[in-house]
N, C-alpha and C positions, 0 to 999 in steps of 0.2 A: 537362406537369404530371402529378403522380402519379395524380390521380383519373382523368384521361383515359386514362393508360396502363393502369390497372386495368380501366377500362370496356372498352377495346379487348381486353384479355386475356380477360375473361369472355365477350365476344361472339365472340371468335375472329377472326383475320385471317390473310392470306397475304401473303408477299413475292413480288411478280410481277416478271418481266423482260419488257420490251417491246422488240421488234426491228423496225426498219423505217425508212423515210425520212420518214414523216409523224408523228413523235413530237409536234411542237407541235400538229398538228391533233388528235391523240389526246387530249392534255391539255385543249385547248379544248372538245372534245365532252364530256369528263368533267365539266368545270365547268358546261357548259350543262345536262347531265343531272343535276346535283347529286350526282355521285359523288365522294365524299371520298377523296383520295389524300394520304398524308403520307410524310415521310422520303424524298422523291424524290431520287434520286442518279443523275446521268448518268454512265455508264461510258465511253462513247465517242460518236462522232457519230451512230451508228445504234442505240444501246442505252441503256436506262435501267432503273433498278430503283425500285420504290415499294411501299408497304404499302397494303393496301385491305381493308376488312371483307368478310365472306363475302357479305353482301347486295350490296355494291358489286361484288364479283367476278362475281356472276351477271349483273348489269346490264352489266358491261364486255364480257362474252362476246357480247352482242347487238349492240354497236356496233363491235367490233374490226374487222369486215370492211369497214366504211365507211372506215377509215383506211389499209387496205393493210398493216397491221402484224401481226406474230405475237406471241402472248403465251404465256409459260411460268410455271409455278409453281416458284419457287426454294425456298420453304420454307413450312411450315404452323406456325402458332403459336396458342396460346390454349387456354382451358379445353375447348371442344368437341372439339378434336383429342386433347388429353390424356385426356379421359374416354373417347373412342372407343377409344383404345389400351388403357386400363386395363380397359375393359369386356370385352375379349377375354381378359383374364387375371384371372379372378375369384379364383382361388386365391391369386395374388400379392397382390391387394387384401385378401383375407381374412387372409392371413398378416401383412401390414403392419398391419392393424387390431389383431389380437391381440398383435402385437409391441409396438405402442404402449401397449395396455392393460397388458401385462406390465411394460413399462418404467416406466409411471406407478406401478404397484403396488410395484415394487422400490424406486423412489425415494421412496416414502412412509415409509421407515424410516431411522433414524439409524445411521450406521456409524462416526462419528468424533465425539469431543468434544474441543474445544480450549479451554484456559483461559488467559487473559491478564490482567495487571494485578496479580497476587498476588506478594508477596515474603515476607510473614510466614507465610501459610497455604500449605501444600504443595498441589500439583495432586492428589495422591492423596487428601488429606482432602476437598477440594472435590468430586472425582468420587465419592467414597464417599458423601458426603452427598446428592449429586444422585441417586445410585442409590436411596437410601432414599426420596427424594421422588418417584421414578417415572421419572426421566430416565436411561435406560441405553442401552447399545449394543443396537440392535435394536428400540428403542421406535418405535411408530407416531406420527409427528409430528402427526397429526390427532386423536389421543386424549390429547394432553398439554395441560394447563392451565398455560401458562408463568408467568402471574402468580401462581398458587398455589404453584408450585415456587419462584419467587423469594422469596415471603414465608416459606416454610418454611426456605429457606437462611439468611435473615437471622436467624430465630429459633434455628436450630441452630448456626450459626457466629458466635460473638460478635465475632470480629475483623473481620467485614465490615460496612461501612456502606452499601454499595449493590451490587446485582448485576443484570446485564442478560443475558437469554438470547435469542439470535437464531439461528434455524435457516436456514441457507443451503445449499440442496440437501440433501446427505446429511450435512452437518456441523452440529453444534450448537456455536456460538461462545459461550463464557461470559466475560463481561467483569465484573471485580469491582473495587471500590474498598475498600481496607482502612481501618479506623479508625486515627486518630492519637491515641494515648493520652497524656495529659499526664503529666509526671514524677510519680512517687509522692511525696506530701507526707509530710514527717517531722514527727511530733508536736513542738510547741514546747517540751515539757517534756523532750525527749530531747536529751542533750548531743551536739553535732556539731562537726566541723571543716569548713572550706571549703578545697577543694583545686582545682588547675587541671585542666581537662579537655582543654586544647589547649596546644601550644607557643606561646610568645609573649614579648614584651617588655612588662613592666608599664607601662601608660600612666596609669592612675588607679585608686586603691583606696579604697573607702568601707566601713569596718567598722561595721556597724550594731550588732553585738553580738560580743564577743570581741576578741582582739588581733591586729592585722595583723603579719605576720612578714616581709613583703616591702615594697619601696618602689619608687617610680617608677624605671624603667631596669633593674630586675632581669630576668634571663632565667629563665623557668620552663618546665618540661616537665610532661606529664600526670602527675598524682598528687602534684605538689609542694604543700606546705602553704602556704596564702595567709593564712587567718585561723584562728587556733587557738581552740578552745573550752576549753582548759586554762589557766585564769587563775592566774598566780603573782604574788603580792604579798608584800612584806616583812612586811606586817601579818597575813598569813595563815599559819597553821602548816602547813596542807596545801593543795595546789592545789585550786581550785574549778572544777567542770565546768559549762559553760554551753552554751546553744543558739546557736552562732555562726552569723552570716549577714551578708550584705552584697553589694556589687557590686564586681567586679574587672574592669576593662577593660584589654585588652592589645593591642599591635600584633601582628598575625599576618600571615604571609607565605604566599602561594600561588604556586607556581612550575611552569613547564612549558617544554619545549623542542620546537620543531617544525622540520622541514626540508622543502625542496622542491628538486627537480632543475630547474635553469634550462634544460636542454636536453631537450626532449620528442621522442619518436619518434612521429610522426603517420603515418596511413595514408590514402592516396587511392585509392578503388576504381576499377577499370577496368570494361570492358564484359564481361569474361569472368566467367561465373557458373554455378554449379550449385545446384540446389535439392533439398531433402529434405523429405518429408512424414511426419508421425507423427500418430497418433490417440491421445489420452489419455482413457482411461476410468477416472475416479476416480484411483487411484494406479497403475494399469496403463498402460504405454506400449507401443504397437504401432508399430514402425518399418517403413516400406515400402522403405527403401534403406539400405544400409550401405557400409562401405569408408572408406578414408582420403580426406581432402581433398587434391585434386591441387595445391593452391597452397601455396607456402612461407609466404606472408603473405596474409591475407584479412580482409575486413570482413564480419561476420555481421549480417544483418537478419532478425528474427523476426516473423512475423505469426501471430496467434492468432484463430481463428474459433470462437465458442461457439454451441451450439444455443440457440435462442430459449427464453426462460423462459415457463412456463405456470402461471398462478394462483400466482405468487410461488415457483414451483419452478424452480430453476436446474439443468438437467440437467448432470451432471458429465462432459460429453463435449466435447472440444476438438480441433479440427483445427489442428495446428501446422505452419507452413511456414517452413523455414529456408533463407534464400538466402545462399550464400557467394560473395562477390565477390572476385576476385583483386585484391590491393592493392599499391601501390608505396609503400615507406616513405621518409620524408624527415625531416630534423631541423628542429625548430622551436624557436627560442630565445625564452624568455619575457622580457618587459620587466621589468627589475629592480624598478621601482616597483610594477607589478602583482603581482609575486611577493611583495613585502614586505606589501602590503595583504592578500593572500590568507592569508599565514602569520599575520599579526596577527589576522585575523578568526577563523581556526581556533583559535588559542590562547585568545582571549577566550571563544569558544563552549565550550571545554573547561573553563576555570577558573571562570567566573562561576557556573554551577550548583552548584559545590562550596562557595561562600561563603554562610554563613547570611544569611537575608533581613534580619535585624535588625542586620546589621553595617554599618559605614560605610567605604566605600572611600576612602582618603585619597591614595593615590599608586600609580603603576604605572611600572615600569622596563622599557624595551624596548631590547634590544641585538641587532644583526645581525652575523653573521660569515659569511665565504664560504671554502669549501675546494674548489678545483677548480670544478666545475659545480654544486655543492650549496650552497644558501643556508640558513643556520641562524638561528633566532630563539629568544632566551631572554626570557621574559616573567615578571616578578615583580609581583604585585599585593599592595599593603600595605593592610590593613584594620584597623579597630579594632572589636573584638567583646568581648562579655561571656563570660569563660571560667571563671566560678566554678561549683563543684558541691559540694553538701553531702554529707558522709558521717558516719555515726554513730560516735561514740567508744565502743569496746568497753571 
């Protein structure tokens, strides 16, 4: 158990090696004298290793002669031994202490600002406004009121509906959500036309005001006139301008093509391996080994160890171990049905987000073709959506 291991570490313990013919007698006497031994490992017929506390080791020295065995200390572990070694190197301990203080001081400043979630507002504008609010490169993280800075940002940048500031190590991560503005309304007294904003085949048209100039089955492109606000009648000497509006539904089509190779080259690693270690300090990387990889084909496994965090401070220090295993390549042929399912899933994931939420998907056309070892998918999704858009008649 972890608690027991920690307790033994702080008390200190030694790994002992006992040699002799009376090993069983030695263990029985330790049990009788209530001397606790753990992790007992018998090396051979006359030798065993075990762990014992410092207090237990002193008691063992008194009974060892009764068993006719000899005892050696193989290793010393625990806090008392560590402290004894460090106590002899006071300058080293002092240097480590001041280095830790200096590291904590250096890591209390912000050296990088990352912005994500913005499309309409530029990174430069957000960072410039942050600087005005007090969050700059070199700011002390403990002197910043993040909630106040967030409120100032929402007041200064009208396009933002939410902002969250998180300081992770020496990096300030700014996450924003931009406002979605409704389309600008046109005064009902203003004469307008209704035009198409997307390609499509007219499915249904309802002219609330104005005259429809297209009918069901017509093909339209963006900008084509759908409902005109210029009313011409035989009884009118001059055309009359009205505020045209209505709903126009059209069949729209979304297409994509995907492909996958049915023959994959896979790698199986062998026991031959070389490792490389690097230390990453922020954006700086220190490599301890260089040179080319001696394998023509290899599998890379990366292990990253980070320093522990302290008071929500993540130290930007990482120890990266890269293990390169020599690999043997072989061909693996995909199941045709699995490949089709994977292609279809990828195509749907690509197309569906591009279709407006208020649209109705009415049909999808899927076709597969194969050329050599490559499988192709053509996907067409048919939807019915509202494509009308008002423009002012000049």
